[in-house]
VMD Tcl script that draws the C-alpha trace (Angstrom):
set ca {
  {151.09 104.90 -16.30}
  {153.11 102.12 -14.65}
  {153.10 100.30 -18.11}
  {154.35 103.24 -20.17}
  {157.00 103.68 -17.42}
  {158.07 99.83 -17.80}
  {158.19 100.45 -21.75}
  {160.61 103.42 -21.21}
  {162.69 101.26 -18.91}
  {163.09 98.53 -21.56}
  {159.63 96.38 -21.56}
  {158.06 94.03 -19.34}
  {161.21 92.45 -17.57}
  {160.83 89.84 -15.08}
  {161.68 92.76 -12.48}
  {158.66 94.76 -13.62}
  {156.52 91.62 -13.50}
  {157.34 91.28 -10.11}
  {156.51 94.68 -9.33}
  {153.30 94.70 -11.29}
  {152.14 91.52 -9.15}
  {153.18 93.05 -5.93}
  {151.04 96.16 -6.83}
  {148.18 94.07 -7.67}
  {148.52 92.15 -4.26}
  {148.90 95.42 -2.31}
  {145.96 97.04 -4.19}
  {143.59 94.27 -3.54}
  {144.66 93.77 0.11}
  {144.20 97.75 0.78}
  {140.74 97.73 -0.98}
  {139.48 94.84 0.94}
  {141.00 96.17 4.25}
  {139.25 99.24 3.49}
  {135.93 97.87 2.83}
  {135.82 95.60 5.72}
  {136.69 98.54 8.33}
  {134.02 100.68 6.42}
  {131.34 97.82 6.88}
  {132.03 97.50 10.43}
  {132.15 100.72 11.23}
  {128.72 101.13 9.75}
  {127.35 98.13 11.34}
  {128.67 99.43 14.82}
  {127.14 102.87 14.16}
  {123.48 100.78 13.49}
  {124.08 98.58 16.67}
  {124.20 95.44 14.47}
  {126.65 92.78 14.06}
  {128.23 91.81 10.66}
  {126.49 88.77 9.30}
  {128.79 85.51 9.09}
  {129.72 83.87 5.88}
  {126.81 81.97 4.47}
  {127.20 78.30 5.82}
  {124.87 76.90 3.06}
  {127.75 77.38 0.38}
  {128.61 74.10 -1.74}
  {130.80 71.68 -0.23}
  {134.85 72.26 -0.74}
  {135.36 69.39 -2.94}
  {132.24 70.54 -5.19}
  {133.98 74.24 -5.39}
  {137.51 72.79 -5.84}
  {135.99 70.63 -9.05}
  {134.13 73.51 -10.45}
  {137.45 75.63 -10.07}
  {139.47 73.31 -11.62}
  {137.03 72.55 -14.22}
  {136.58 76.25 -15.20}
  {140.32 76.80 -15.09}
  {140.81 73.97 -17.47}
  {138.20 75.33 -19.83}
  {139.50 78.93 -19.58}
  {143.19 77.83 -20.41}
  {141.83 75.75 -23.45}
  {139.68 78.44 -24.77}
  {142.75 80.86 -24.56}
  {144.66 78.41 -26.37}
  {142.11 78.27 -29.25}
  {141.85 82.15 -29.16}
  {145.51 82.52 -29.61}
  {145.64 80.12 -32.48}
  {142.70 81.41 -34.28}
  {143.91 84.89 -33.71}
  {147.28 84.28 -35.30}
  {145.53 82.44 -38.20}
  {143.12 85.57 -38.68}
  {146.34 87.89 -38.71}
  {148.05 85.87 -41.65}
  {144.79 85.74 -43.54}
  {144.05 89.44 -43.20}
  {147.87 90.34 -43.72}
  {147.76 92.57 -40.36}
  {150.14 92.22 -37.48}
  {149.43 89.99 -34.67}
  {149.56 93.16 -32.41}
  {146.54 94.71 -34.23}
  {144.67 91.22 -33.86}
  {145.49 91.63 -30.10}
  {144.36 95.05 -29.78}
  {140.96 94.33 -31.66}
  {139.79 90.76 -32.06}
  {141.49 89.36 -28.88}
  {140.59 92.23 -27.00}
  {137.05 92.21 -27.55}
  {136.38 88.37 -27.28}
  {138.21 88.45 -23.88}
  {136.14 91.62 -22.84}
  {132.79 89.91 -23.68}
  {132.03 88.59 -20.16}
  {132.87 91.85 -18.76}
  {130.61 93.44 -20.99}
  {127.73 91.20 -20.21}
  {128.25 91.40 -16.34}
  {128.29 95.42 -16.74}
  {125.14 95.54 -18.80}
  {123.22 93.34 -16.64}
  {124.19 95.49 -13.39}
  {123.37 98.55 -15.13}
  {120.14 97.08 -16.00}
  {119.40 96.20 -12.56}
  {120.27 99.43 -11.31}
  {123.75 98.47 -9.87}
  {126.13 101.22 -11.29}
  {128.78 100.97 -9.18}
  {129.06 97.14 -9.91}
  {129.16 97.98 -13.69}
  {131.91 100.66 -13.35}
  {133.76 98.67 -10.58}
  {133.92 95.72 -13.01}
  {135.46 97.91 -15.90}
  {137.82 99.87 -13.69}
  {138.82 96.55 -11.70}
  {139.36 94.40 -14.98}
  {141.66 97.16 -16.36}
  {143.96 97.24 -13.09}
  {143.98 93.33 -13.18}
  {144.83 93.25 -16.88}
  {147.76 95.41 -16.64}
  {149.18 94.48 -13.21}
  {147.90 90.92 -12.92}
  {147.97 89.51 -16.52}
  {150.85 91.66 -17.65}
  {152.82 91.34 -14.63}
  {152.18 87.20 -14.74}
  {153.27 87.34 -18.42}
  {156.63 89.33 -17.76}
  {157.47 87.09 -15.03}
  {157.18 83.96 -17.00}
  {158.28 85.49 -20.42}
  {159.63 88.81 -20.56}
  {158.95 91.01 -23.68}
  {159.63 94.44 -25.11}
  {156.71 97.05 -25.74}
  {156.86 98.11 -29.27}
  {157.24 101.54 -30.60}
  {153.69 101.76 -32.04}
  {152.34 100.85 -28.45}
  {154.48 103.34 -26.65}
  {153.80 106.11 -29.01}
  {150.03 105.66 -29.94}
  {148.18 102.83 -27.80}
  {149.36 103.37 -24.34}
  {149.11 107.29 -24.23}
  {145.81 106.62 -25.87}
  {144.43 104.29 -22.89}
  {145.98 106.82 -20.54}
  {144.03 109.75 -22.00}
  {140.63 107.89 -22.16}
  {141.10 106.85 -18.68}
  {141.82 110.46 -17.46}
  {138.83 111.53 -19.57}
  {136.56 109.36 -17.93}
  {137.56 110.61 -14.73}
  {136.93 114.25 -16.02}
  {133.91 113.45 -17.38}
  {132.49 111.36 -14.41}
  {133.81 114.20 -12.05}
  {131.84 117.10 -14.00}
  {128.83 115.43 -14.74}
  {128.58 113.24 -11.36}
  {128.38 109.90 -13.63}
  {128.27 108.41 -17.03}
  {125.11 109.05 -19.01}
  {123.86 107.32 -22.23}
  {125.27 110.38 -24.37}
  {128.75 109.99 -22.56}
  {128.66 106.12 -23.38}
  {127.78 106.59 -26.88}
  {130.51 109.15 -27.25}
  {133.22 106.60 -25.84}
  {131.85 103.75 -27.96}
  {131.90 105.82 -31.30}
  {135.58 106.76 -30.28}
  {136.32 103.05 -29.82}
  {134.81 101.97 -33.13}
  {136.83 104.68 -34.76}
  {140.00 103.42 -33.03}
  {139.36 99.94 -34.48}
  {138.68 100.86 -37.91}
  {142.01 103.10 -38.04}
  {143.77 99.91 -36.60}
  {142.30 97.83 -39.10}
  {142.51 100.26 -42.03}
}
mol new
graphics top color blue
foreach p $ca { graphics top sphere $p radius 0.5 }
foreach p [lrange $ca 0 end-1] q [lrange $ca 1 end] { graphics top cylinder $p $q radius 0.2 }
display resetview
């Protein structure tokens, strides 16, 4: 909804970017504070102390080096993904917007897919669903906000009239389905997957 409002107000301006990033910070701070309080209350009721952080974690410089290496690989991979996507759009004769909604979106979501499937198979559905919801919040507020803060851009009429309303509608539908059936079963998952495949085929058609 915030993305749609930004589009109606003229696009993702620097001001909108700052608002989005601020919203993400507030959201994460609220989430972590609530969780820490809930953990502390549960431990107090059980008469236990909260376990300290694991002192056996890797040394600081090792962690820092891995972070820098991973960040560099992600940035270089992102550069290759953008360049390849632009070339695909030119070869297939379709817009970069459609490539972004399909090829780029699927490519950047593969790690999330692997994480959610593994979590579900290991009987951790909360982690799987949290990964899906959290990544969407971060994509809109974090990535959208950071991108707008660096390079403001307008939201196309196609996105405003079709794709963003569809995103909002599907999100609301998932809430309704989860509330009615108290979860998301295989049939519901199959329905969402088929709907997404139809959406991609319509975009590419």
